[in-house]
C-alpha positions in Angstrom: -0.1 0.0 0.0 0.7 3.2 -0.6 1.6 5.7 2.1 -0.1 8.7 2.5 1.7 12.2 2.3 0.2 15.5 3.1 1.6 18.2 1.3 3.1 21.4 3.4 5.4 24.4 2.8 8.2 24.5 4.4 8.3 26.3 7.6 11.6 28.2 6.3 11.8 29.7 2.4 14.8 29.6 1.8 15.5 33.3 0.6 19.2 32.8 0.2 21.5 35.2 1.8 24.0 36.1 -1.2 21.2 37.4 -3.2 20.4 39.6 0.0 23.9 40.2 -0.8 23.6 41.0 -4.3 20.7 43.1 -3.4 22.3 45.3 -1.5 24.8 46.0 -3.9 22.1 47.4 -6.4 21.0 49.1 -3.8 24.2 51.0 -3.3 24.8 51.7 -6.5 21.8 53.5 -6.3 22.3 55.1 -3.6 25.9 55.3 -4.7 27.2 54.8 -8.3 30.7 55.0 -9.5 30.7 58.1 -12.7 33.6 59.5 -13.8 37.6 57.9 -13.0 35.2 55.9 -10.2 33.7 54.5 -12.6 37.0 53.7 -15.1 38.6 51.9 -11.9 34.7 49.9 -11.9 35.1 49.1 -14.8 38.7 47.5 -15.5 38.5 46.4 -11.7 35.1 43.8 -13.0 36.7 43.2 -16.4 39.2 41.7 -14.4 37.4 39.8 -11.7 35.4 38.6 -14.9 38.3 36.8 -16.3 39.5 35.3 -12.5 35.9 34.1 -12.1 35.8 31.8 -15.3 40.2 31.4 -14.7 39.0 29.3 -11.3 36.0 27.9 -12.9 37.9 26.1 -15.3 40.8 25.4 -12.9 38.2 23.3 -10.6 36.4 21.3 -13.4 37.5 17.7 -13.3 37.3 17.2 -17.3 38.5 13.3 -16.6 35.1 13.7 -14.1 33.0 15.1 -17.0 33.9 12.7 -19.2 33.2 9.9 -17.5 29.8 11.1 -16.9 29.7 10.6 -20.5 28.2 6.7 -20.4 24.7 8.2 -19.4 24.7 10.3 -22.0 20.8 10.8 -22.1 19.9 12.2 -19.5 22.6 14.7 -20.0 21.5 15.4 -23.2 17.9 15.7 -21.7 19.1 18.3 -19.8 21.3 19.8 -22.2 18.1 20.3 -24.9 16.0 21.6 -21.7 18.7 24.5 -21.1 19.6 25.5 -24.8 16.8 24.6 -26.9 13.4 24.9 -24.7 14.5 27.4 -22.5 15.2 29.6 -25.4 12.0 28.6 -27.9 9.9 29.8 -24.4 12.0 32.8 -24.5 11.4 33.9 -27.8 8.2 32.7 -27.1 7.6 36.0 -24.8 8.3 38.5 -27.7 4.6 38.3 -27.8 4.1 40.0 -24.7 6.3 43.1 -25.6 5.3 45.9 -25.3 1.9 45.3 -23.6 3.5 43.3 -20.6 7.3 44.0 -20.9 9.7 46.8 -22.3 11.9 45.7 -24.9 14.7 46.5 -22.2 13.3 43.8 -20.0 12.6 41.2 -22.7 16.5 40.9 -23.3 16.7 40.2 -20.1 14.3 37.3 -19.8 15.4 35.8 -23.0 19.5 36.3 -21.8 18.2 34.5 -18.7 16.9 31.9 -21.5 20.1 31.1 -22.2 22.5 30.5 -19.4 23.6 27.7 -18.5 21.9 25.3 -15.5 23.1 25.7 -12.1 25.7 23.1 -10.1 25.6 23.6 -6.6 21.3 23.9 -6.1 20.7 21.2 -8.4 22.9 18.8 -6.6 21.3 20.0 -3.5 17.5 19.6 -3.8 18.0 16.2 -6.2 19.9 14.6 -2.8 16.9 16.0 -0.6 14.0 14.5 -2.9 16.2 11.0 -3.3 16.9 11.6 -6.8 20.3 10.5 -9.0 22.8 12.8 -7.3 26.0 11.2 -9.4 23.9 12.7 -13.2 23.0 16.0 -11.2 26.4 16.3 -10.5 27.7 15.5 -14.1 24.6 17.4 -15.9 25.7 20.5 -14.1 29.3 20.5 -15.2 28.2 19.7 -18.8 25.9 22.5 -18.9 28.2 24.7 -17.2 31.2 23.6 -19.3 28.8 23.8 -22.3 27.2 27.6 -21.5 31.0 29.0 -21.9 30.4 28.4 -25.5 26.8 27.9 -26.1 25.6 30.8 -24.5 27.2 33.4 -26.0 26.8 32.4 -29.5 23.1 31.8 -28.5 23.2 35.7 -27.5 24.8 36.1 -30.7 22.4 34.7 -32.7 19.0 35.7 -31.0 19.6 38.9 -28.6 21.7 40.2 -30.9 18.7 40.2 -33.6 16.0 40.7 -30.7 17.4 43.2 -28.0 20.0 45.2 -30.6 22.0 44.7 -27.9 24.9 42.3 -29.4 27.2 42.5 -31.8 30.4 40.8 -33.5 32.2 42.8 -30.3 30.7 41.5 -27.8 30.7 38.1 -29.0 34.8 38.5 -29.1 35.1 39.8 -25.8 32.8 36.7 -24.7 35.9 34.6 -26.1 38.5 37.2 -24.1 37.1 37.4 -20.8 35.1 33.7 -20.5 36.6 31.4 -22.7 40.1 32.1 -23.1 40.4 32.0 -19.2 38.6 29.3 -18.8 40.9 27.4 -21.2 43.7 28.3 -19.6 42.3 27.3 -15.9 41.8 23.7 -17.7 45.3 23.3 -18.7 47.0 24.7 -15.7 44.3 23.1 -13.4 46.0 20.3 -12.8 49.1 22.0 -11.1 47.0 24.4 -9.1 44.0 21.8 -8.3 44.9 20.7 -4.7 45.6 24.4 -3.8 42.1 25.5 -5.4 40.5 21.9 -3.3 42.4 22.8 -0.3 41.3 26.4 -0.2 37.5 26.1 -1.4 35.9 28.5 1.2 38.1 31.1 1.1 37.9 30.9 -3.3 34.2 30.8 -3.0 34.8 34.3 -1.0 36.4 35.1 -4.2 34.1 34.4 -6.3 31.3 35.8 -4.7 33.3 38.8 -4.0 34.2 39.0 -7.7 30.1 38.6 -8.6 29.2 41.6 -6.2 31.7 43.8 -8.0 30.6 43.0 -11.4 26.8 43.6 -10.2 27.8 47.2 -8.8 30.2 48.1 -12.0 26.9 47.0 -13.9 24.0 48.9 -11.6 26.5 52.2 -11.3 26.7 52.2 -14.8 22.9 51.7 -15.8 22.0 54.4 -12.9 24.4 56.9 -14.9 22.6 56.4 -18.4 19.5 56.5 -16.6 18.0 52.9 -17.7 15.9 52.9 -14.5 13.9 55.4 -15.6 12.1 53.0 -18.0 11.4 50.7 -15.3 7.9 50.8 -12.8 6.9 48.6 -10.6 3.8 47.4 -12.5 6.6 46.5 -15.1 8.2 44.6 -12.3 5.5 42.7 -10.9 4.6 41.4 -14.5 8.4 40.4 -14.6 8.2 38.8 -11.9 4.4 36.6 -13.0 6.2 35.6 -16.9 9.3 34.0 -14.5 6.4 32.4 -12.3 5.0 30.8 -15.6 8.2 30.5 -17.0 9.9 28.3 -14.6 6.4 26.3 -13.9 6.5 25.4 -17.4 10.0 24.0 -17.5 9.4 21.7 -14.4 6.4 20.5 -15.9 8.5 19.3 -19.1 11.2 18.0 -17.2 9.2 15.7 -15.0 6.9 14.4 -17.8 9.2 14.1 -21.0 11.6 12.5 -19.5 9.2 9.9 -18.0 7.2 9.6 -21.7 11.4 9.0 -22.7 11.9 6.1 -20.3 13.9 6.9 -17.6 13.6 6.1 -13.9 12.2 8.3 -11.1 15.7 9.1 -10.3 16.7 10.3 -13.4 13.6 12.3 -13.8 13.9 13.9 -10.2 18.1 15.1 -11.3 16.5 15.5 -15.0 14.4 18.1 -13.2 16.3 20.2 -10.5 18.8 20.6 -13.6 17.2 21.1 -16.2 14.2 23.8 -14.8 17.4 26.1 -13.5 19.2 28.6 -14.9 22.9 29.6 -13.0 23.3 33.0 -11.1 26.9 32.7 -11.0 27.6 32.0 -14.7 24.7 34.3 -16.6 26.0 37.7 -14.5 29.6 38.1 -15.5 28.0 37.4 -19.2 25.5 39.1 -18.8 28.3 42.6 -17.9 29.8 42.2 -21.3 27.2 41.3 -23.3 25.0 44.0 -22.4 27.5 47.6 -21.0 25.1 49.8 -19.9 21.8 47.9 -20.1 23.4 45.2 -17.9 21.6 46.1 -14.8 18.3 45.5 -16.8 19.7 42.5 -18.0 20.6 40.7 -15.2 17.3 42.0 -13.2 15.6 38.8 -14.3 18.2 36.5 -13.9 18.1 38.0 -9.9 14.6 37.0 -9.4 14.4 34.2 -11.6 17.1 32.6 -9.1 15.5 33.2 -5.8 12.1 32.1 -7.3 13.9 28.6 -8.3 15.1 28.3 -5.1 12.2 28.7 -3.7 9.9 26.5 -5.7 12.6 24.0 -6.0 12.6 23.6 -2.1 8.8 22.8 -1.9 9.3 20.8 -4.8 12.4 18.9 -3.6 10.7 17.8 0.1 7.6 16.8 -1.3 9.7 14.3 -4.0 11.5 13.6 -0.3 8.1 11.6 0.8 7.8 9.5 -2.6 7.6 5.7 -1.5 10.1 4.0 -3.2 11.2 0.4 -3.7 14.7 0.8 -3.2 17.8 2.3 -2.9 18.4 5.6 -5.0 21.3 5.5 -6.8 24.0 8.2 -5.3 22.5 8.2 -1.6 24.1 6.8 1.2 21.5 3.7 0.9 23.0 2.7 -2.1 26.0 2.2 -1.1 25.6 -0.5 1.4 25.7 -3.7 0.1 22.8 -5.1 0.8 19.9 -6.5 -1.3 19.8 -3.5 -3.8 16.8 -3.9 -6.8 18.6 -3.8 -9.7 18.0 -0.6 -11.8 17.5 -0.4 -16.1 
């Protein structure tokens, strides 16, 4: 018999402290925007911070682990299609909301959001809570981040250049120089500096997040000086939040039921849902600063809002999935590592 479960909201929804720090940085840029010489310094510092971020990403991402995960290629391909095909198609469909619901600038940010790679850390965490296939979530998130280094700029050149007028060949070249070249350098040097990075992971986490805060401050300061925030009203922000909630709901449904039709088991479907429906704030913010220039502040706003919404909604779903009736241990969980009678999985 199946066990009866009740659906309850978690007592404490995950309001990400880092999102609060980002909002504080936005407020600082609104009150004390960098201008003149200070703006030049902030822009140069943010450019260096972006290069450092992607160098560290490349150095810490194990190419061997990513290649080992190729054995589950159907799952990874499903996540990549969700991230870089289904999301962009929905983003293009949202163009019909301009200008009645979204301004062209907010739509450009929404479309950019749909091109960003998936998360790694939160996808793994929610997959673990929901008793899904954690190793698959790790590999899927890593593949998505790796593919995003190339696919996000290319898709932006193809789609945003035509839709939002904020992209050019020069922007694509800057993406290559600021993101891809440092990332590849990190991959090359990772075998020598990888152990050092592993020993100082906590400190490097502060470097990562501090660098992104600097990028946000520079972008929002430039937006304030250029006056782009005068184009946004509370009503427009509310409409944007509603559109993003619908976007997330559609992707959560697609990434749960389509894999079922494709023959994936429950554990794999959990990994696909959490890796295929989420977007990376850490990867998206630096890219937006390169792509949009003075309009980067409006471009990253949809991504910042979506990040918080996805954390709240996925926390509820993960805890709900944790109460599912299972026939046996799930790959990647502690129970699956014991030498007990483990049912075979296809």
